[in-house]
C-alpha atoms as one frame of an Amber mdcrd trajectory, in Angstrom:
protein
  41.895   5.089   0.519  41.394   5.147   4.476  45.248   3.317   5.077  46.791
   5.763   2.691  44.747   8.705   4.521  46.360   7.744   7.597  49.486   7.183
   6.889  50.456   9.287   4.378  51.107  12.678   6.608  53.083  10.699   8.679
  55.493   9.150   5.937  55.840  13.096   4.597  56.991  13.884   8.708  59.185
  11.209   8.543  60.746  11.922   5.738  61.301  15.298   6.139  62.850  14.909
  10.052  65.247  12.422   8.292  66.286  15.005   5.718  67.022  17.558   8.252
  69.037  15.419  10.548  70.771  13.237   7.847  73.764  14.991   8.177  73.810
  14.513  12.046  72.092  11.344  12.540  72.599   9.043   9.675  76.129   9.451
   8.073  78.312   8.074  10.294  80.948   5.207  10.538  78.835   2.009  11.572
  79.095   1.102  14.880  80.149  -2.533  16.138  76.951  -3.242  18.289  76.625
  -6.468  20.288  73.123  -7.343  20.681  72.791  -5.921  24.100  73.478  -2.812
  22.466  71.255  -3.075  19.086  68.692  -3.610  21.589  68.871  -0.613  23.502
  68.565   1.235  20.350  65.344   0.298  19.986  62.307   2.999  20.866  59.084
   2.995  22.377  56.272   2.775  20.435  52.919   3.732  20.032  50.041   1.911
  21.473  47.828  -0.311  19.759  44.046  -1.617  20.499  42.038  -4.227  21.578
  41.631  -7.422  20.560  39.309  -8.234  17.571  36.421 -10.279  18.384  36.501
 -14.026  16.953  36.391 -17.620  17.793  39.545 -19.421  18.827  42.172 -20.645
  16.301  42.095 -23.623  15.426  44.797 -25.897  13.137  43.707 -25.700   9.193
  43.866 -29.175   8.025  43.480 -27.908   4.658  46.917 -27.775   3.437  46.557
 -24.680   1.528  48.801 -22.459   2.550  52.738 -22.102   1.197  53.596 -20.862
   4.823  55.112 -23.332   7.130  53.658 -24.507  10.043  54.700 -23.202  13.579
  56.448 -20.416  12.088  56.307 -16.477  12.917  56.680 -14.063   9.906  57.912
 -10.785  10.974  56.547  -8.512   8.204  57.109  -5.273   7.074  54.408  -3.039
   6.050  53.931   0.166   3.857  55.306   3.476   5.697  52.486   6.331   3.610
  52.046   4.198   0.789  49.949   1.037  -0.177  52.540   0.032  -3.328  55.416
  -0.251  -1.300  53.953  -3.348  -0.126  55.688  -6.448  -1.238  54.118  -8.996
  -2.911  55.649 -11.742  -0.590  54.210  -9.814   2.313  50.714  -9.535   0.816
  50.573 -13.080   0.497  52.141 -13.884   3.975  49.197 -11.795   5.210  46.618
 -13.300   3.281  47.803 -17.013   4.110  48.696 -17.040   8.029  46.299 -18.288
  10.038  46.876 -14.898  13.164  48.184 -11.623  12.898  49.529 -10.240  15.836
  49.317  -6.109  15.561  50.572  -2.812  16.901  46.800  -2.042  16.214  44.657
  -4.155  15.519  42.180  -1.304  14.017  44.683  -0.062  11.680  45.744  -3.325
  10.749  42.169  -3.902   9.543  42.020  -1.776   7.128  45.271  -2.865   5.269
  43.837  -7.002   5.418  41.027  -5.512   4.117  42.376  -3.819   0.752  44.327
  -7.123   0.476  41.314  -8.968   0.490  42.308 -11.137   3.657  39.451 -10.067
   5.927  38.085 -11.576   8.313  41.568 -12.710   9.768  42.187 -13.380  13.289
  44.045 -10.877  15.324  45.632 -10.302  18.413  47.216  -7.213  20.073  51.043
  -6.908  20.372  52.047  -3.657  21.404  54.263  -1.603  24.036  51.978  -2.295
  26.731  51.142  -5.628  26.531  54.638  -7.406  25.059  55.498  -9.636  27.556
  51.762 -11.349  27.479  51.537 -11.378  23.642  54.370 -12.498  23.061  53.985
 -15.790  25.363  50.727 -15.749  23.252  52.464 -15.701  19.742  54.922 -18.736
  21.232  51.871 -21.007  21.746  49.894 -20.204  19.209  53.587 -20.840  16.993
  54.065 -24.317  18.781  50.404 -25.500  18.470  51.204 -25.031  14.671  49.419
 -22.171  13.649  51.602 -19.427  11.477  51.303 -15.936  12.770  52.419 -12.481
  11.215  53.675 -10.144  13.450  53.182  -6.483  12.168  53.466  -2.649  13.339
  51.298   0.587  12.452  53.887   0.880   9.502  57.153  -0.643   8.818  58.882
  -3.239  10.441  58.478  -4.879  13.627  61.193  -4.264  16.597  62.994  -1.215
  14.812  61.704   1.575  16.461  58.755  -0.094  17.029  57.206  -3.723  18.955
  58.819  -6.679  17.786  62.368  -6.922  19.208  61.117  -9.268  22.681  58.540
 -11.256  20.817  61.991 -12.197  18.594  63.940 -12.834  21.520  61.276 -15.141
  23.379  60.686 -17.348  20.134  63.904 -17.567  19.674  64.498 -19.240  22.864
  61.277 -21.717  22.574  62.696 -22.711  19.715  60.050 -20.923  17.254  61.039
 -20.387  14.054  61.098 -16.757  12.581  61.053 -15.486   9.282  61.393 -12.293
   7.835  59.537 -10.128   5.020  60.934  -7.300   4.563  59.323  -3.812   3.775
  59.841  -0.417   3.054  62.056   1.656   5.058  62.048   5.509   6.079  65.742
   5.498   7.083  66.635   4.044   4.162  64.822   6.053   1.604  66.096   9.238
   2.897  69.609   8.249   2.924  69.309   7.039  -0.891  68.253  10.949  -1.490
  70.746  12.698   0.622  73.410  13.096  -1.576  75.786  11.620   0.944  78.311
   8.735  -0.457  78.079   7.043   2.675  80.133   3.877   2.987  78.114   2.863
   6.321  75.442   4.856   8.550  74.067   4.427  12.575  70.074   4.452  12.736
  69.273   6.127  16.329  65.833   5.526  16.110  62.998   8.543  17.478  65.295
  11.598  18.925  63.660  13.299  21.835  61.198  15.887  20.360  63.349  18.969
  21.179  65.754  20.247  24.594  68.565  19.244  26.232  67.363  15.654  25.658
  67.575  15.786  22.222  70.863  17.966  22.187  72.567  15.022  24.583  71.012
  12.342  21.681  72.828  14.037  18.691  76.209  14.500  20.613  76.077  10.365
  21.590  75.741   9.761  17.560
């Protein structure tokens, strides 16, 4: 499919990188992190597309959805294989009123695969995170159900989402995680290291002094 053609190379490269770096970056004593320290580990993600055109969202009075109105769902998406999408994630994406996407164009491919199109989307990425977070809070306060997705993986983990989650929590908007595939856990599971814990460092600098310093800090 178009979705798999787009993301399979990313997944293969990601798995190779994690396998090579497992001994250095993954199998280390688990740190004790504060909320601030955890947020500092998150890295900047890729950019996204423009908002998809469509009519303004209005509450659905039919009561057909099994989701809880006024709730934001943080949904994990596939990292290269569409079969990695959970049944719960698929149901959530079909039933929510709005999807906040890192790139609406890429998410549209996944939504079409799920038979969830057309679906109202809004862009939520690195460059508009504050404005998009405010919009998601506004929608949820109005009774909408909102799913937050990144291009691949889990929002907020080396992808946009941390600020949005913080803004929702501050505004009293309920947040529900919908877990998905994780490249770090997948790589660790076949590394052969019998580790009681590990440390996730996010995306390392590509090369040079910055990469050496990041590895030394781990």
